[in-house]
C-alpha positions in Angstrom: 13.8 189.1 66.4 14.1 188.9 70.2 12.5 186.7 72.8 10.5 188.8 75.3 8.6 187.8 78.4 5.3 188.6 80.1 6.3 187.6 83.6 6.8 191.2 84.8 3.1 191.8 84.0 2.1 188.7 86.0 4.6 189.4 88.8 2.5 191.8 90.9 -0.3 189.2 91.2 2.0 186.4 92.5 5.1 187.9 94.0 5.5 191.1 96.0 8.9 192.1 94.8 11.6 191.4 92.2 13.9 189.8 94.8 11.1 187.3 95.7 10.5 186.5 92.1 14.3 186.0 91.5 14.5 183.7 94.6 11.7 181.5 93.3 13.2 181.5 89.8 16.6 180.5 91.2 18.5 183.3 89.6 20.0 186.6 90.8 17.9 189.8 91.2 20.3 191.6 88.9 19.7 189.2 86.1 15.9 189.5 86.5 16.3 193.3 86.6 18.5 193.4 83.5 16.0 191.3 81.5 13.2 193.6 82.6 15.2 196.7 81.5 16.1 195.1 78.2 19.8 195.1 79.0 20.1 191.3 79.0 18.7 188.7 76.7 16.5 185.9 78.0 18.6 182.7 78.4 17.8 179.0 79.2 18.2 179.5 83.0 15.8 182.5 82.9 13.2 180.4 81.0 13.5 177.5 83.4 13.1 179.8 86.3 10.1 181.5 84.8 8.4 178.2 84.2 9.1 177.3 87.9 7.8 180.6 89.2 4.6 180.4 87.1 3.7 176.7 87.0 0.1 177.3 85.8 1.3 178.9 82.6 2.5 177.5 79.3 5.7 178.7 77.6 3.6 180.6 75.1 1.8 182.4 77.9 5.1 183.6 79.4 7.2 184.3 76.3 6.8 185.8 72.8 9.0 186.9 69.9 9.2 190.7 69.3 10.0 191.4 65.6 10.3 195.1 66.2 13.4 195.0 68.4 16.8 195.5 66.9 18.8 192.5 66.0 22.4 191.8 67.2 23.5 192.4 63.6 22.8 196.1 64.1 25.2 196.4 67.1 28.2 197.1 64.9 27.1 200.7 64.6 28.0 202.2 68.0 27.6 205.8 69.1 30.8 207.7 68.6 30.3 209.4 72.0 31.1 206.1 73.7 34.5 206.2 72.1 33.9 203.1 70.0 34.4 202.6 66.2 31.5 203.2 63.8 31.1 202.0 60.3 29.2 205.1 59.2 32.2 207.0 57.8 33.3 204.0 55.8 29.8 203.4 54.4 29.7 207.1 53.4 33.0 206.8 51.5 31.8 203.6 49.8 28.5 205.1 48.6 30.2 208.2 47.2 32.7 206.1 45.2 30.1 203.7 43.9 28.1 206.3 42.0 27.8 205.7 38.3 
C-alpha cells in the first residue's frame, strides 16, 4: 500500500507552475516532480508542505492510500537488463526440486 496525493489535480487552480507550488511547499521542484512521476515516496516534509500550500483542505482531501501500487517487498526482483541480480532463476530451481 502506498500513500498517494491529489495535490497535482488541485495545483492548476491554485498555482500556475510546479516551481511555484514547490516554493510555497518549502521543498525542491525536483522532489515535487519525482513524487508526481511516482519516482519518490511521499515523506513528512512533503505532507507538511502540501498542508501549507492547500490550507483549506484536510489531510484526507489531499492524500489517500493506493492498495494497487506495488509494495517495496517486490523490489527484490529487478530487471536483468539493468545488470542487477534477480531471484527468478533461484525460484525456478527451488520449485523444480520441490516437486513430489
